[in-house]
Residue frames relative to the residue before (quaternion, step in Angstrom):
aa qw qx qy qz dx dy dz
M 1.0000 0.0000 0.0000 0.0000 0.00 0.00 0.00
N 0.4955 -0.6759 0.4692 0.2785 3.55 -0.95 0.92
Q 0.1860 -0.7950 0.5711 0.0854 3.57 -0.84 1.00
G 0.5932 0.5913 -0.3555 0.4148 3.59 1.26 -0.15
K 0.6886 -0.4547 0.3633 0.4326 3.53 -1.34 -0.19
L 0.5616 -0.5792 0.4692 0.3591 3.54 -1.25 0.49
V 0.6324 -0.5662 0.3734 0.3742 3.58 -1.12 0.68
F 0.6409 0.5316 -0.3331 0.4424 3.59 0.94 -0.86
S 0.6849 0.4682 -0.2993 0.4712 3.61 0.87 -0.85
Q 0.6012 0.5419 -0.3590 0.4649 3.59 1.13 -0.55
I 0.6425 0.5036 -0.3171 0.4827 3.58 1.03 -0.77
M 0.7020 0.4782 -0.2694 0.4538 3.59 0.89 -0.93
D 0.5255 0.6224 -0.4129 0.4074 3.60 1.23 -0.26
H 0.6629 0.5092 -0.3002 0.4597 3.58 1.20 -0.45
V 0.4865 0.6351 -0.4452 0.4022 3.60 1.27 0.06
P 0.3672 -0.7342 0.5195 0.2373 3.62 -0.71 0.99
M 0.3007 -0.8137 0.4743 0.1498 3.57 -0.12 1.33
T 0.6246 0.5345 -0.3661 0.4361 3.62 0.96 -0.68
T 0.6413 0.5117 -0.3151 0.4771 3.57 1.02 -0.78
F 0.6534 0.5074 -0.3124 0.4668 3.57 0.95 -0.87
R 0.6645 0.5008 -0.3067 0.4622 3.62 0.88 -0.90
R 0.6270 0.5360 -0.3329 0.4568 3.58 1.06 -0.76
C 0.6578 0.4980 -0.3040 0.4764 3.60 0.99 -0.81
V 0.6443 0.5105 -0.3183 0.4722 3.59 0.99 -0.80
A 0.6697 0.4937 -0.3015 0.4657 3.59 0.93 -0.88
K 0.6210 0.5610 -0.3379 0.4306 3.59 1.00 -0.80
H 0.7818 0.3028 -0.1499 0.5241 3.59 0.96 -0.85
R 0.4031 -0.7473 0.4410 0.2907 3.59 1.34 0.20
G 0.1283 0.8561 -0.4862 0.1195 3.54 0.97 0.93
D 0.7552 0.3552 -0.2047 0.5116 3.60 1.05 -0.69
H 0.3415 0.7471 -0.4986 0.2769 3.58 1.23 0.38
K 0.8502 0.0076 -0.0792 0.5204 3.56 -0.78 1.15
I 0.4530 0.6499 -0.4722 0.3865 3.58 1.07 0.72
K 0.2721 -0.7943 0.5254 0.1378 3.57 -0.80 1.00
D 0.8605 0.1491 -0.0259 0.4864 3.56 0.59 -1.09
F 0.7888 0.3048 -0.1476 0.5129 3.59 0.71 -1.02
S 0.1612 -0.8372 0.5190 0.0614 3.57 0.04 1.32
C 0.6762 -0.4651 0.3746 0.4314 3.55 -1.32 0.14
F 0.6429 0.5141 -0.3359 0.4578 3.58 1.03 -0.69
D 0.6143 0.5234 -0.3481 0.4769 3.60 1.07 -0.66
Q 0.6365 0.5132 -0.3219 0.4774 3.57 1.02 -0.80
F 0.6405 0.5214 -0.3153 0.4675 3.58 0.97 -0.86
L 0.6567 0.5038 -0.3086 0.4687 3.59 0.95 -0.86
A 0.6559 0.5131 -0.3160 0.4545 3.58 0.93 -0.89
M 0.7005 0.4554 -0.2795 0.4731 3.58 0.87 -0.87
S 0.6193 0.5200 -0.3398 0.4802 3.60 1.10 -0.64
F 0.6284 0.5281 -0.3202 0.4729 3.56 1.02 -0.86
A 0.6529 0.5143 -0.3077 0.4632 3.57 0.97 -0.89
Q 0.6587 0.5102 -0.3053 0.4610 3.57 0.96 -0.85
L 0.7144 0.4671 -0.2599 0.4515 3.58 0.86 -0.96
T 0.7401 0.3741 -0.2216 0.5131 3.60 1.14 -0.55
C 0.4667 -0.7272 0.4050 0.2988 3.58 1.32 0.34
R 0.2371 0.7561 -0.5642 0.2318 3.59 0.86 0.93
E 0.2921 -0.8064 0.4996 0.1216 3.56 -0.95 0.89
S 0.8028 0.1452 -0.0829 0.5724 3.61 1.17 -0.27
L 0.6626 -0.4864 0.3806 0.4237 3.54 -1.30 0.22
R 0.6130 0.5477 -0.3441 0.4536 3.56 1.07 -0.70
D 0.6361 0.5188 -0.3223 0.4716 3.60 0.97 -0.82
I 0.6544 0.5116 -0.3092 0.4631 3.56 0.93 -0.94
E 0.6699 0.5107 -0.2997 0.4478 3.57 0.86 -0.99
V 0.6690 0.5010 -0.3063 0.4556 3.59 0.83 -0.95
D 0.6816 0.4914 -0.2975 0.4534 3.57 0.85 -0.93
L 0.6915 0.4583 -0.2880 0.4784 3.60 0.95 -0.79
R 0.6158 0.5249 -0.3558 0.4677 3.62 1.10 -0.52
I 0.5992 0.5427 -0.3559 0.4688 3.57 1.10 -0.64
K 0.7475 0.3625 -0.1857 0.5247 3.56 1.07 -0.80
A 0.2175 0.8335 -0.4900 0.1335 3.63 1.22 0.42
K 0.6797 0.4825 -0.3016 0.4629 3.60 0.98 -0.73
R 0.7156 0.4281 -0.2456 0.4943 3.59 1.23 -0.37
L 0.3628 0.7606 -0.4882 0.2270 3.62 1.19 -0.01
Y 0.6461 0.5169 -0.3283 0.4556 3.58 0.91 -0.85
H 0.6872 0.4808 -0.2790 0.4677 3.57 0.96 -0.84
L 0.6230 0.5099 -0.3367 0.4884 3.57 1.24 -0.36
G 0.6251 -0.5549 0.3283 0.4399 3.60 1.27 -0.28
F 0.5222 0.6442 -0.4135 0.3759 3.59 1.23 -0.18
R 0.2974 -0.7490 0.5646 0.1784 3.57 -1.12 0.67
C 0.6131 0.5280 -0.3537 0.4693 3.60 1.24 -0.17
Q 0.5740 -0.6222 0.4228 0.3236 3.56 -1.23 0.50
T 0.7862 -0.0295 0.0566 0.6147 3.57 0.92 -0.96
I 0.2307 -0.7452 0.6061 0.1549 3.53 -1.27 0.34
S 0.1372 -0.7966 0.5853 0.0633 3.54 -0.56 1.15
R 0.6520 -0.5177 0.3877 0.3958 3.54 -1.27 0.40
N 0.6444 0.5316 -0.3163 0.4497 3.58 1.00 -0.84
T 0.6480 0.5172 -0.3135 0.4630 3.59 0.95 -0.86
L 0.6819 0.4802 -0.2829 0.4738 3.56 0.88 -0.93
S 0.6438 0.5226 -0.3150 0.4616 3.57 0.99 -0.82
N 0.6659 0.4921 -0.3000 0.4737 3.59 0.93 -0.89
A 0.6444 0.5160 -0.3272 0.4598 3.58 0.95 -0.81
N 0.6650 0.4968 -0.3029 0.4682 3.58 0.95 -0.83
A 0.6902 0.4785 -0.2814 0.4642 3.60 1.05 -0.72
I 0.7539 0.4303 -0.2166 0.4467 3.58 0.89 -0.92
R 0.7018 0.4818 -0.2868 0.4394 3.58 0.84 -0.92
S 0.5563 -0.6352 0.4402 0.3055 3.49 -1.13 0.78
W 0.4302 -0.6954 0.5183 0.2504 3.56 -0.88 0.96
Q 0.5578 0.6410 -0.3751 0.3706 3.57 1.22 -0.47
I 0.5164 0.6201 -0.4192 0.4161 3.59 1.21 -0.43
Y 0.7436 0.4188 -0.2172 0.4737 3.54 0.77 -1.09
A 0.6035 0.5370 -0.3566 0.4693 3.59 1.14 -0.55
D 0.6511 0.4956 -0.3104 0.4838 3.60 0.98 -0.83
F 0.6375 0.5278 -0.3231 0.4590 3.54 0.99 -0.85
E 0.6453 0.5158 -0.3166 0.4661 3.57 0.96 -0.83
Q 0.6549 0.5063 -0.3156 0.4638 3.59 0.94 -0.87
N 0.6429 0.5107 -0.3219 0.4714 3.59 1.02 -0.76
L 0.6399 0.5159 -0.3270 0.4664 3.60 1.02 -0.75
I 0.6300 0.5189 -0.3302 0.4742 3.57 1.03 -0.78
G 0.6481 0.5186 -0.3099 0.4637 3.57 1.01 -0.81
I 0.6420 0.5096 -0.3164 0.4775 3.57 1.01 -0.81
A 0.6615 0.5192 -0.3047 0.4473 3.59 0.94 -0.90
R 0.6299 0.5427 -0.3387 0.4403 3.60 1.04 -0.69
H 0.6928 0.4786 -0.2765 0.4632 3.58 1.09 -0.70
L 0.5739 0.6030 -0.3834 0.4001 3.59 1.23 -0.12
């Protein structure tokens, strides 16, 4: 049995959290948010991208199958429903992730 970290969490360990938090704070992304943070949304969408999920239903089903491992994948929420993910995608500013991407491109240029 594997005693190490899951591959997805190993990949997400390379995300510069200070840069991400700065982008979230700039756009007030976690303002009045109780459970499903911007980082949880980022993880869910990254997971969907890396596992080739095509719809919110696919994402929800796959994450529900892995419900006992969500914490080990990096999520801080207990479950992720389609409605929660849909509302987060509709309400939260897309500029958070656009700024984060621009910062990552800037970091990559300096390497």
